[in-house]
DRENVO-61371 format. One record per residue (C-alpha): residue in three letters; x, y, z; residue number from 0. Coordinates in pm, whole numbers, always signed. Example, Ala and Ser with C-alpha at 12.3 -4.5 7.8 and 13.67 -1.06 7.14 Angstrom:
DRENVO-61371
+------+--------+--------+--------+-----+
! code !     c1 !     c2 !     c3 ! pos !
+------+--------+--------+--------+-----+
!  ALA !  +1230 !   -450 !   +780 !   0 !
!  SER !  +1367 !   -106 !   +714 !   1 !
+------+--------+--------+--------+-----+
END
This chain:
DRENVO-61371
+------+--------+--------+--------+-----+
! code !     c1 !     c2 !     c3 ! pos !
+------+--------+--------+--------+-----+
!  UNK !  +1330 !  +2522 !   -525 !   0 !
!  UNK !  +1273 !  +2473 !   -139 !   1 !
!  UNK !  +1087 !  +2155 !    -60 !   2 !
!  UNK !   +811 !  +2130 !   +211 !   3 !
!  UNK !  +1000 !  +1953 !   +433 !   4 !
!  UNK !  +1333 !  +2075 !   +394 !   5 !
!  UNK !  +1363 !  +2166 !   +769 !   6 !
!  UNK !  +1224 !  +1843 !   +901 !   7 !
!  UNK !  +1465 !  +1569 !  +1060 !   8 !
!  UNK !  +1357 !  +1205 !  +1056 !   9 !
!  UNK !  +1501 !   +916 !  +1233 !  10 !
!  UNK !  +1420 !   +595 !  +1079 !  11 !
!  UNK !  +1464 !   +248 !  +1227 !  12 !
!  UNK !  +1276 !    +32 !  +1020 !  13 !
!  UNK !  +1343 !   -224 !   +771 !  14 !
!  UNK !  +1179 !   -425 !   +479 !  15 !
!  UNK !   +914 !   -201 !   +312 !  16 !
!  UNK !   +632 !    -38 !   +492 !  17 !
!  UNK !   +847 !   +178 !   +725 !  18 !
!  UNK !  +1146 !   +235 !   +470 !  19 !
!  UNK !   +852 !   +353 !   +207 !  20 !
!  UNK !   +705 !   +584 !   +467 !  21 !
!  UNK !  +1027 !   +783 !   +522 !  22 !
!  UNK !  +1117 !   +769 !   +151 !  23 !
!  UNK !   +806 !   +941 !   +108 !  24 !
!  UNK !   +920 !  +1216 !   +391 !  25 !
!  UNK !  +1239 !  +1219 !   +196 !  26 !
!  UNK !  +1127 !  +1268 !   -137 !  27 !
!  UNK !   +910 !  +1588 !    -13 !  28 !
!  UNK !  +1283 !  +1736 !   +125 !  29 !
!  UNK !  +1298 !  +1581 !   +479 !  30 !
!  UNK !  +1663 !  +1481 !   +588 !  31 !
!  UNK !  +1656 !  +1110 !   +655 !  32 !
!  UNK !  +1864 !   +899 !   +871 !  33 !
!  UNK !  +1812 !   +523 !   +835 !  34 !
!  UNK !  +1959 !   +326 !  +1105 !  35 !
!  UNK !  +2059 !     +2 !  +1040 !  36 !
!  UNK !  +2148 !   -306 !  +1259 !  37 !
!  UNK !  +2455 !   -464 !  +1234 !  38 !
!  UNK !  +2441 !   -670 !   +877 !  39 !
!  UNK !  +2222 !   -420 !   +762 !  40 !
!  UNK !  +1835 !   -403 !   +671 !  41 !
!  UNK !  +1711 !   -742 !   +608 !  42 !
!  UNK !  +1541 !   -636 !   +265 !  43 !
!  UNK !  +1931 !   -554 !   +183 !  44 !
!  UNK !  +1915 !   -960 !    +63 !  45 !
!  UNK !  +1602 !   -978 !   -113 !  46 !
!  UNK !  +1657 !  -1048 !   -475 !  47 !
!  UNK !  +1712 !  -1101 !   -746 !  48 !
!  UNK !  +1684 !   -883 !   -924 !  49 !
!  UNK !  +2005 !   -684 !   -802 !  50 !
!  UNK !  +2138 !   -399 !   -902 !  51 !
!  UNK !  +2525 !   -478 !   -884 !  52 !
!  UNK !  +2549 !   -618 !   -531 !  53 !
!  UNK !  +2250 !   -445 !   -441 !  54 !
!  UNK !  +1851 !   -563 !   -362 !  55 !
!  UNK !  +1656 !   -374 !   -632 !  56 !
!  UNK !  +1383 !   -429 !   -373 !  57 !
!  UNK !  +1548 !   -233 !   -105 !  58 !
!  UNK !  +1706 !    +54 !   -334 !  59 !
!  UNK !  +1338 !   +125 !   -436 !  60 !
!  UNK !  +1259 !   +197 !    -85 !  61 !
!  UNK !  +1541 !   +369 !    +60 !  62 !
!  UNK !  +1633 !   +654 !   -202 !  63 !
!  UNK !  +1733 !  +1003 !   -103 !  64 !
!  UNK !  +1846 !   +889 !   +257 !  65 !
!  UNK !  +2157 !   +910 !   +500 !  66 !
!  UNK !  +2240 !   +560 !   +653 !  67 !
!  UNK !  +2434 !   +472 !   +990 !  68 !
!  UNK !  +2474 !   +117 !  +1159 !  69 !
!  UNK !  +2412 !   +104 !  +1521 !  70 !
!  UNK !  +2405 !   -197 !  +1761 !  71 !
!  UNK !  +2133 !   -108 !  +2013 !  72 !
!  UNK !  +2226 !   -349 !  +2243 !  73 !
!  UNK !  +2508 !   -209 !  +2328 !  74 !
!  UNK !  +2577 !   +148 !  +2537 !  75 !
!  UNK !  +2739 !   +331 !  +2285 !  76 !
!  UNK !  +2503 !   +254 !  +2014 !  77 !
!  UNK !  +2191 !   +379 !  +2214 !  78 !
!  UNK !  +2372 !   +697 !  +2303 !  79 !
!  UNK !  +2409 !   +771 !  +1938 !  80 !
!  UNK !  +2054 !   +666 !  +1894 !  81 !
!  UNK !  +1957 !   +918 !  +2160 !  82 !
!  UNK !  +2160 !  +1185 !  +1994 !  83 !
!  UNK !  +1995 !  +1149 !  +1672 !  84 !
!  UNK !  +1647 !  +1148 !  +1873 !  85 !
!  UNK !  +1703 !  +1448 !  +2042 !  86 !
!  UNK !  +1797 !  +1610 !  +1694 !  87 !
!  UNK !  +1483 !  +1480 !  +1496 !  88 !
!  UNK !  +1129 !  +1603 !  +1469 !  89 !
!  UNK !   +982 !  +1234 !  +1321 !  90 !
!  UNK !  +1081 !   +908 !  +1476 !  91 !
!  UNK !   +995 !   +611 !  +1283 !  92 !
!  UNK !  +1003 !   +252 !  +1435 !  93 !
!  UNK !   +853 !    -81 !  +1331 !  94 !
!  UNK !   +961 !   -338 !  +1606 !  95 !
!  UNK !   +799 !   -619 !  +1736 !  96 !
!  UNK !   +581 !   -570 !  +2089 !  97 !
!  UNK !   +801 !   -488 !  +2337 !  98 !
!  UNK !  +1139 !   -450 !  +2164 !  99 !
!  UNK !  +1127 !    -27 !  +2170 ! 100 !
!  UNK !  +1037 !    -37 !  +2501 ! 101 !
!  UNK !  +1346 !   -280 !  +2603 ! 102 !
!  UNK !  +1574 !   -100 !  +2368 ! 103 !
!  UNK !  +1461 !   +254 !  +2470 ! 104 !
!  UNK !  +1280 !   +386 !  +2156 ! 105 !
!  UNK !   +918 !   +350 !  +2230 ! 106 !
!  UNK !   +716 !   +682 !  +2225 ! 107 !
!  UNK !   +767 !   +766 !  +2635 ! 108 !
!  UNK !  +1139 !   +716 !  +2592 ! 109 !
!  UNK !  +1216 !   +957 !  +2275 ! 110 !
!  UNK !   +930 !  +1184 !  +2422 ! 111 !
!  UNK !  +1210 !  +1210 !  +2717 ! 112 !
!  UNK !  +1436 !  +1322 !  +2487 ! 113 !
!  UNK !  +1240 !  +1574 !  +2263 ! 114 !
!  UNK !   +882 !  +1680 !  +2401 ! 115 !
!  UNK !   +780 !  +1764 !  +2047 ! 116 !
!  UNK !   +858 !  +1446 !  +1868 ! 117 !
!  UNK !   +631 !  +1317 !  +1604 ! 118 !
!  UNK !   +657 !   +921 !  +1689 ! 119 !
!  UNK !   +512 !   +651 !  +1467 ! 120 !
!  UNK !   +541 !   +278 !  +1515 ! 121 !
!  UNK !   +434 !    +26 !  +1255 ! 122 !
!  UNK !   +317 !   -322 !  +1342 ! 123 !
!  UNK !   +169 !   -632 !  +1160 ! 124 !
!  UNK !   -143 !   -659 !  +1365 ! 125 !
!  UNK !   -135 !   -346 !  +1561 ! 126 !
!  UNK !     +1 !   -252 !  +1893 ! 127 !
!  UNK !   -300 !   -394 !  +2115 ! 128 !
!  UNK !   -498 !   -732 !  +2090 ! 129 !
!  UNK !   -444 !  -1104 !  +2084 ! 130 !
!  UNK !   -221 !  -1089 !  +1753 ! 131 !
!  UNK !    -30 !   -790 !  +1837 ! 132 !
!  UNK !   +258 !  -1018 !  +1945 ! 133 !
!  UNK !   +283 !  -1164 !  +1607 ! 134 !
!  UNK !   +504 !  -1068 !  +1307 ! 135 !
!  UNK !   +365 !  -1024 !   +990 ! 136 !
!  UNK !   +449 !   -992 !   +623 ! 137 !
!  UNK !   +261 !   -818 !   +310 ! 138 !
!  UNK !   +132 !  -1180 !   +174 ! 139 !
!  UNK !     -7 !  -1271 !   +533 ! 140 !
!  UNK !   -197 !   -959 !   +534 ! 141 !
!  UNK !   -349 !  -1022 !   +219 ! 142 !
!  UNK !   -415 !  -1374 !   +293 ! 143 !
!  UNK !   -552 !  -1272 !   +658 ! 144 !
!  UNK !   -784 !   -986 !   +533 ! 145 !
!  UNK !   -925 !  -1179 !   +245 ! 146 !
!  UNK !   -784 !   -982 !    -40 ! 147 !
!  UNK !   -612 !  -1309 !   -173 ! 148 !
!  UNK !   -956 !  -1479 !   -190 ! 149 !
!  UNK !  -1063 !  -1190 !   -436 ! 150 !
!  UNK !   -778 !  -1215 !   -660 ! 151 !
!  UNK !   -746 !  -1435 !   -952 ! 152 !
!  UNK !  -1017 !  -1642 !  -1138 ! 153 !
!  UNK !  -1293 !  -1896 !  -1007 ! 154 !
!  UNK !  -1134 !  -2250 !   -966 ! 155 !
!  UNK !   -792 !  -2113 !   -916 ! 156 !
!  UNK !   -617 !  -2143 !   -585 ! 157 !
!  UNK !   -667 !  -1797 !   -395 ! 158 !
!  UNK !   -362 !  -1574 !   -574 ! 159 !
!  UNK !   -145 !  -1251 !   -420 ! 160 !
!  UNK !   -175 !   -923 !   -582 ! 161 !
!  UNK !   +135 !   -884 !   -775 ! 162 !
!  UNK !   +246 !   -575 !   -599 ! 163 !
!  UNK !   +346 !   -526 !   -212 ! 164 !
!  UNK !    +17 !   -311 !   -190 ! 165 !
!  UNK !    +19 !   -365 !   +200 ! 166 !
!  UNK !   +352 !   -271 !   +287 ! 167 !
!  UNK !   +340 !     +6 !    +24 ! 168 !
!  UNK !     -9 !   +158 !   +171 ! 169 !
!  UNK !    +95 !   +116 !   +513 ! 170 !
!  UNK !   +389 !   +338 !   +477 ! 171 !
!  UNK !   +175 !   +566 !   +255 ! 172 !
!  UNK !    -75 !   +634 !   +564 ! 173 !
!  UNK !   +222 !   +653 !   +778 ! 174 !
!  UNK !   +358 !   +957 !   +572 ! 175 !
!  UNK !    +13 !  +1077 !   +564 ! 176 !
!  UNK !    -33 !  +1052 !   +938 ! 177 !
!  UNK !   +294 !  +1242 !   +997 ! 178 !
!  UNK !   +238 !  +1517 !   +745 ! 179 !
!  UNK !   -106 !  +1556 !   +982 ! 180 !
!  UNK !   +101 !  +1532 !  +1309 ! 181 !
!  UNK !   +329 !  +1810 !  +1161 ! 182 !
!  UNK !    +33 !  +2020 !  +1078 ! 183 !
!  UNK !    -84 !  +1978 !  +1393 ! 184 !
!  UNK !   +225 !  +2062 !  +1573 ! 185 !
!  UNK !   +280 !  +2406 !  +1346 ! 186 !
!  UNK !    -50 !  +2511 !  +1520 ! 187 !
!  UNK !     -5 !  +2388 !  +1888 ! 188 !
!  UNK !   +340 !  +2336 !  +1967 ! 189 !
!  UNK !   +257 !  +1979 !  +2041 ! 190 !
!  UNK !   +413 !  +1627 !  +1927 ! 191 !
!  UNK !   +218 !  +1316 !  +1828 ! 192 !
!  UNK !   +216 !   +924 !  +1887 ! 193 !
!  UNK !   +123 !   +753 !  +1592 ! 194 !
!  UNK !    +50 !   +397 !  +1513 ! 195 !
!  UNK !    -51 !   +201 !  +1183 ! 196 !
!  UNK !    -26 !   -160 !  +1083 ! 197 !
!  UNK !    -14 !   -352 !   +800 ! 198 !
!  UNK !   -374 !   -553 !   +903 ! 199 !
!  UNK !   -532 !   -206 !   +921 ! 200 !
!  UNK !   -409 !   -141 !   +509 ! 201 !
!  UNK !   -532 !   -479 !   +442 ! 202 !
!  UNK !   -893 !   -442 !   +564 ! 203 !
!  UNK !   -906 !    -93 !   +398 ! 204 !
!  UNK !   -842 !   -237 !    +67 ! 205 !
!  UNK !  -1125 !   -475 !   +112 ! 206 !
!  UNK !  -1331 !   -211 !   +263 ! 207 !
!  UNK !  -1622 !   -224 !    -25 ! 208 !
!  UNK !  -1630 !   -595 !    -10 ! 209 !
!  UNK !  -1677 !   -577 !   +368 ! 210 !
!  UNK !  -1948 !   -349 !   +303 ! 211 !
!  UNK !  -2105 !   -560 !   +105 ! 212 !
!  UNK !  -2082 !   -866 !   +318 ! 213 !
!  UNK !  -2229 !   -703 !   +600 ! 214 !
!  UNK !  -2526 !   -568 !   +326 ! 215 !
!  UNK !  -2597 !   -920 !   +158 ! 216 !
!  UNK !  -2425 !  -1148 !   +389 ! 217 !
!  UNK !  -2275 !  -1315 !    +46 ! 218 !
!  UNK !  -1902 !  -1385 !    +38 ! 219 !
!  UNK !  -1764 !  -1202 !   -238 ! 220 !
!  UNK !  -1592 !  -1419 !   -486 ! 221 !
!  UNK !  -1265 !  -1401 !   -714 ! 222 !
!  UNK !  -1290 !  -1112 !   -939 ! 223 !
!  UNK !  -1038 !  -1189 !  -1197 ! 224 !
!  UNK !   -959 !   -866 !  -1384 ! 225 !
!  UNK !  -1286 !   -697 !  -1314 ! 226 !
!  UNK !  -1572 !   -581 !  -1046 ! 227 !
!  UNK !  -1892 !   -725 !  -1049 ! 228 !
!  UNK !  -2041 !   -367 !   -949 ! 229 !
!  UNK !  -1959 !   -214 !  -1334 ! 230 !
!  UNK !  -1987 !   -386 !  -1672 ! 231 !
!  UNK !  -1803 !   -390 !  -1905 ! 232 !
!  UNK !  -1488 !   -370 !  -1673 ! 233 !
!  UNK !  -1256 !   -586 !  -1740 ! 234 !
!  UNK !   -962 !   -759 !  -1954 ! 235 !
!  UNK !  -1059 !   -870 !  -2303 ! 236 !
!  UNK !   -832 !  -1111 !  -2581 ! 237 !
!  UNK !   -807 !   -933 !  -2916 ! 238 !
!  UNK !   -675 !  -1060 !  -3218 ! 239 !
!  UNK !   -326 !   -998 !  -3086 ! 240 !
!  UNK !   -299 !   -968 !  -2728 ! 241 !
!  UNK !   -520 !   -833 !  -2477 ! 242 !
!  UNK !   -675 !   -474 !  -2346 ! 243 !
!  UNK !   -841 !   -344 !  -2054 ! 244 !
!  UNK !  -1194 !   -224 !  -2083 ! 245 !
!  UNK !  -1340 !    +16 !  -1808 ! 246 !
!  UNK !  -1693 !   +135 !  -1948 ! 247 !
!  UNK !  -1745 !   +322 !  -1613 ! 248 !
!  UNK !  -2056 !   +493 !  -1707 ! 249 !
!  UNK !  -2315 !   +504 !  -2005 ! 250 !
!  UNK !  -2146 !   +772 !  -2222 ! 251 !
!  UNK !  -1821 !   +573 !  -2220 ! 252 !
!  UNK !  -2063 !   +251 !  -2272 ! 253 !
!  UNK !  -2188 !   +424 !  -2586 ! 254 !
!  UNK !  -1852 !   +544 !  -2729 ! 255 !
!  UNK !  -1710 !   +146 !  -2640 ! 256 !
!  UNK !  -2020 !    +30 !  -2889 ! 257 !
!  UNK !  -1894 !   +268 !  -3169 ! 258 !
!  UNK !  -1543 !   +150 !  -3127 ! 259 !
!  UNK !  -1661 !   -192 !  -3146 ! 260 !
!  UNK !  -1879 !   -126 !  -3452 ! 261 !
!  UNK !  -2197 !   -251 !  -3257 ! 262 !
!  UNK !  -2350 !   +110 !  -3179 ! 263 !
!  UNK !  -2706 !    -78 !  -3125 ! 264 !
!  UNK !  -2613 !   -253 !  -2816 ! 265 !
!  UNK !  -2577 !   +111 !  -2671 ! 266 !
!  UNK !  -2967 !   +120 !  -2762 ! 267 !
!  UNK !  -3031 !   -230 !  -2653 ! 268 !
!  UNK !  -3299 !   -229 !  -2305 ! 269 !
!  UNK !  -3076 !   -474 !  -2168 ! 270 !
!  UNK !  -2764 !   -226 !  -2150 ! 271 !
!  UNK !  -2907 !    +99 !  -2117 ! 272 !
!  UNK !  -2781 !   +146 !  -1787 ! 273 !
!  UNK !  -2499 !    +14 !  -1566 ! 274 !
!  UNK !  -2733 !   -175 !  -1317 ! 275 !
!  UNK !  -2907 !   -307 !  -1617 ! 276 !
!  UNK !  -2551 !   -398 !  -1781 ! 277 !
!  UNK !  -2419 !   -585 !  -1465 ! 278 !
!  UNK !  -2756 !   -750 !  -1419 ! 279 !
!  UNK !  -2709 !   -889 !  -1771 ! 280 !
!  UNK !  -2363 !   -953 !  -1732 ! 281 !
!  UNK !  -2354 !  -1269 !  -1838 ! 282 !
!  UNK !  -2545 !  -1171 !  -2199 ! 283 !
!  UNK !  -2310 !   -879 !  -2245 ! 284 !
!  UNK !  -1944 !  -1012 !  -2189 ! 285 !
!  UNK !  -1970 !  -1274 !  -2454 ! 286 !
!  UNK !  -2071 !   -978 !  -2730 ! 287 !
!  UNK !  -1797 !   -765 !  -2633 ! 288 !
!  UNK !  -1563 !  -1074 !  -2646 ! 289 !
!  UNK !  -1675 !  -1172 !  -2983 ! 290 !
!  UNK !  -1590 !   -788 !  -3116 ! 291 !
!  UNK !  -1282 !   -756 !  -2914 ! 292 !
!  UNK !  -1143 !  -1085 !  -3069 ! 293 !
!  UNK !  -1201 !  -1005 !  -3394 ! 294 !
!  UNK !   -983 !   -642 !  -3375 ! 295 !
!  UNK !   -620 !   -585 !  -3308 ! 296 !
!  UNK !   -483 !   -452 !  -3011 ! 297 !
!  UNK !   -388 !   -143 !  -3197 ! 298 !
!  UNK !   -738 !    -74 !  -3338 ! 299 !
!  UNK !   -880 !   -105 !  -3003 ! 300 !
!  UNK !   -632 !   +151 !  -2864 ! 301 !
+------+--------+--------+--------+-----+
END
């Protein structure tokens, strides 16, 4: 079966996670991806443990299905090879610091001069303009900068990083989505595109409803533990031999939960008839649910 991007070629100059994840998505969809690495290789090759043999498991997780070439872009021969690759590429992805692409000749204007209909993607930490545009950034820094770490963990604890690299992977997903839209645009118009996304864009997107809530109420969101304040019960609960995650997101599910917990009368309690009521009476409801889950085994609840 032919994959949808089987006729697309991608030149990927990115390192670490966000950019490589973008090009891996394109490779999974059938694109031919050439990963251009500097002498010494992608910095993420050294990130570990864990290692798979001598290879970083983290690096392997975002680079499957790609071809690889080492180029020293500070040399004339390296630049010549890159220009040949760019001429053959439908998509060009880079994530260098501000000014580096222009200096080494792989910014949008330079690549477009080689291939007019190219789709050029730039991934940065804080965006291509603004007072922070010259700064580098990593996933945990953006989790902190956006406030995501202040929402993670439990009250009374230090700010906590989300376990997965959600900013890096999210940025890669947005970039890949933009590439797909740009390819569709090129199919319709014959024109290429200049695309840009940043880790900051992604991090703010992940806290968008918290920001909206703050703007509407002026209240600073608190750490949320395993739940959310807008829905109840919607969090992890201890059982007699472990833990379960309960997400009773509507009235029907809450009624079924009460039956499972062998307290069907809670579903008819006037304090818990609707989700707004359950959320308002969170401090009353949660101890009642905790008491029941603690009396049951995990397998019984599942």
